[in-house]
C-alpha positions in Angstrom: 17.6 8.4 -6.3 19.8 7.8 -9.3 21.6 11.0 -9.3 24.9 12.5 -8.1 23.1 14.7 -5.6 21.3 11.9 -4.0 24.4 9.7 -3.9 26.4 12.5 -2.2 23.7 13.0 0.3 23.6 9.3 1.2 27.4 9.2 1.6 27.3 12.3 3.9 24.6 10.7 6.0 26.7 7.5 6.3 29.7 9.5 7.3 27.7 11.4 9.9 26.4 8.1 11.3 30.0 6.8 11.6 31.0 9.9 13.5 28.1 9.7 15.9 28.8 6.0 16.7 32.6 6.4 16.8 33.3 4.1 13.8 37.0 3.9 13.0 36.5 4.0 9.2 34.3 6.7 7.8 36.0 7.5 4.5 36.7 5.4 1.4 40.0 3.6 1.4 42.5 5.3 -0.9 43.5 3.0 -3.7 46.9 3.3 -5.2 46.7 4.5 -8.8 47.8 2.0 -11.4 50.2 3.5 -13.9 49.5 2.5 -17.5 52.2 2.5 -20.1 51.5 5.2 -22.6 51.9 4.4 -26.3 54.2 6.6 -28.4 51.4 8.1 -30.5 49.0 8.5 -27.6 48.4 12.1 -26.5 45.1 12.1 -24.6 45.2 11.4 -20.9 43.1 8.5 -19.7 40.2 9.5 -17.4 40.9 8.7 -13.8 38.3 6.2 -12.6 40.3 4.9 -9.7 38.7 7.2 -7.2 36.9 4.9 -4.6 34.1 7.5 -4.4 33.4 7.3 -8.1 33.9 3.5 -8.3 31.4 2.9 -5.6 28.9 5.1 -7.2 29.2 3.4 -10.6 29.8 -0.2 -9.7 27.6 -0.5 -6.6 25.1 2.4 -6.1 24.0 2.9 -9.7 24.2 -0.8 -10.5 22.0 -1.7 -7.6 19.4 0.9 -8.5 19.4 -0.2 -12.1 18.8 -3.9 -11.1 16.0 -2.9 -8.8 14.3 -0.8 -11.4 14.7 -3.6 -14.0 13.3 -6.1 -11.6 10.2 -4.0 -10.8 9.5 -3.6 -14.5 10.0 -7.3 -15.4 7.9 -8.5 -12.4 5.0 -6.1 -12.4 4.6 -4.7 -15.9 2.3 -7.5 -16.9 0.2 -7.3 -13.7 -0.5 -3.5 -13.6 -4.1 -3.9 -14.9 -4.9 -6.6 -12.4 -3.4 -4.6 -9.6 -5.5 -1.6 -10.5 -8.6 -3.7 -10.3 -7.5 -5.1 -6.9 -6.9 -1.6 -5.6 -10.7 -1.0 -5.8 -11.1 -3.8 -3.3 -9.0 -2.1 -0.7 -11.0 -1.2 2.5 -10.3 2.5 1.9 -11.7 2.6 -1.6 -14.7 0.4 -0.5 -15.6 2.7 2.4 -15.2 5.9 0.3 -17.4 4.5 -2.5 -20.1 3.5 0.1 -20.5 7.1 1.1 -22.0 7.9 -2.3 -23.3 4.7 -3.8 -25.1 6.6 -6.6 -21.8 7.3 -8.3 -20.8 5.0 -11.1 -17.9 2.6 -11.1 -15.3 2.9 -14.0 -16.7 1.2 -17.0 -13.7 -1.1 -17.5 -13.2 -2.0 -13.8 -12.8 -5.6 -12.7 -12.4 -6.8 -16.3 -8.9 -8.3 -15.6 -10.0 -9.7 -12.3 -12.9 -11.5 -14.0 -10.5 -13.0 -16.5 -8.0 -13.9 -13.8 -10.3 -15.6 -11.3 -12.4 -18.4 -12.7 -16.1 -18.4 -11.9 -16.6 -14.6 -11.4 -19.4 -12.8 -13.2 -18.3 -9.3 -14.1 -21.7 -7.6 -13.8 -22.6 -9.4 -10.7 -19.3 -8.4 -9.1 -19.9 -4.7 -9.8 -23.4 -4.9 -8.3 -22.2 -6.8 -5.3 -19.5 -4.2 -4.8 -22.0 -1.4 -4.8 -24.4 -3.1 -2.3 -21.7 -4.3 0.1 -19.9 -0.9 0.1 -22.9 0.7 1.8 -23.1 -1.9 4.6 -19.5 -2.9 5.2 -19.0 -0.5 8.2 -22.3 -1.5 10.0 -21.5 -5.1 9.4 -18.0 -4.8 10.6 -19.2 -2.8 13.7 -21.9 -5.3 14.4 -19.4 -8.1 14.5 -18.0 -6.7 17.7 -19.6 -6.5 21.2 -20.5 -2.9 22.2 -19.0 -1.4 25.3 -22.4 -0.5 26.8 -25.4 -2.5 25.6 -28.1 -0.3 27.2 -26.6 3.2 27.1 -29.4 5.8 27.0 -27.4 8.8 28.2 -26.9 10.1 24.7 -30.6 10.0 24.0 -31.5 11.8 27.2 -28.9 14.5 26.6 -30.2 15.1 23.1 -33.8 15.6 24.3 -32.8 18.3 26.8 -30.6 20.3 24.5 -31.6 23.6 23.0 -31.7 24.4 19.3 -28.3 26.2 19.5 -26.8 23.3 21.4 -28.2 20.8 18.9 -26.6 22.7 16.1 -23.2 22.6 17.8 -23.8 18.9 18.5 -24.5 18.2 14.9 -21.3 20.0 13.8 -19.3 18.0 16.4 -21.0 14.8 15.1 -19.8 15.6 11.6 -16.3 15.9 12.9 -16.8 12.7 14.8 -18.1 10.9 11.7 -15.0 12.0 9.8 -12.7 10.8 12.6 -14.7 7.6 12.9 -14.3 7.0 9.1 -10.5 7.4 9.4 -10.6 4.9 12.3 -12.6 2.4 10.2 -10.0 2.7 7.4 -7.3 1.7 9.8 -9.3 -1.2 11.5 -11.1 -2.7 8.5 -8.8 -5.0 6.7 -9.1 -7.6 3.9 -9.0 -10.3 6.5 -11.8 -8.7 8.5 -13.9 -8.2 5.4 -13.6 -12.0 4.7 -14.4 -12.7 8.3 -17.6 -10.6 8.0 -18.7 -12.4 4.8 -18.2 -15.8 6.4 -19.4 -15.1 9.9 -22.7 -13.5 8.7 -23.2 -16.2 6.1 -23.0 -13.7 3.3 -21.0 -15.8 0.9 -24.1 -16.9 -0.9 -25.3 -13.3 -1.2 -22.0 -12.0 -2.4 -20.3 -15.0 -4.1 -18.3 -13.0 -6.7 -17.1 -10.4 -4.2 -16.1 -13.2 -1.8 -14.0 -14.9 -4.6 -12.3 -11.5 -5.4 -11.4 -10.8 -1.7 -10.3 -14.4 -1.2 -7.9 -14.0 -4.2 -6.7 -10.6 -2.9 -6.1 -12.0 0.6 -3.9 -14.8 -0.7 -1.8 -12.8 -3.1 1.8 -13.6 -2.1 3.8 -10.7 -0.8 7.0 -12.1 -2.2 7.8 -13.9 -5.5 10.6 -15.9 -3.9 9.9 -19.6 -4.3 11.2 -20.4 -0.8 8.8 -17.8 0.7 5.8 -18.1 -1.6 4.0 -20.7 0.6 4.4 -18.7 3.8 3.9 -15.2 2.5 0.8 -13.1 3.3 -0.4 -9.6 2.5 -0.9 -7.6 5.6 -3.1 -4.5 5.8 
């Protein structure tokens, strides 16, 4: 965004917004140029920086972007490694890993989480992650009441289908599984994973994973001291 092209585009969008909403002022106010006394031996003309368009770009637009960029670097440069480890705990990553539990986790994963959270065993956390990833969807689904408890219509339909219809059904089931996987990514959250671990009394079976998700669920969304006690990460 820190470019003349982006700046001009934003200004044009702002002017268009003012025109659509009948705003009286849509252009920068013209500032009267200040004349400066020229010295006798001075030949070069001073560059004109009194244009409100240029002054707003330099003193407001670019300055705001520079402060935001500097703030991001100063706040998160030291936490990038921890954030990478916490990203593996996201429901999307957990569900994707559970589809192929034979794959290996990165060798250096969860190293910084184990150092950050007291009482976590690194190797046990990796093993618990692998085991829980294969059962998070069934556990999350089992925590809800089904719409029909005794629904045998699907079984009866499958027994009467021909081989060709069965093949078509299997293909549609694959598409359904992919759609269902996307739905699970949207419904399973960090809070629901913590609820599954506690409601099924799995904290003793996955103590390290529980501590990791507990820490992730209480990471403040803001670093402002006035909001730190009330902030919460939403998924």
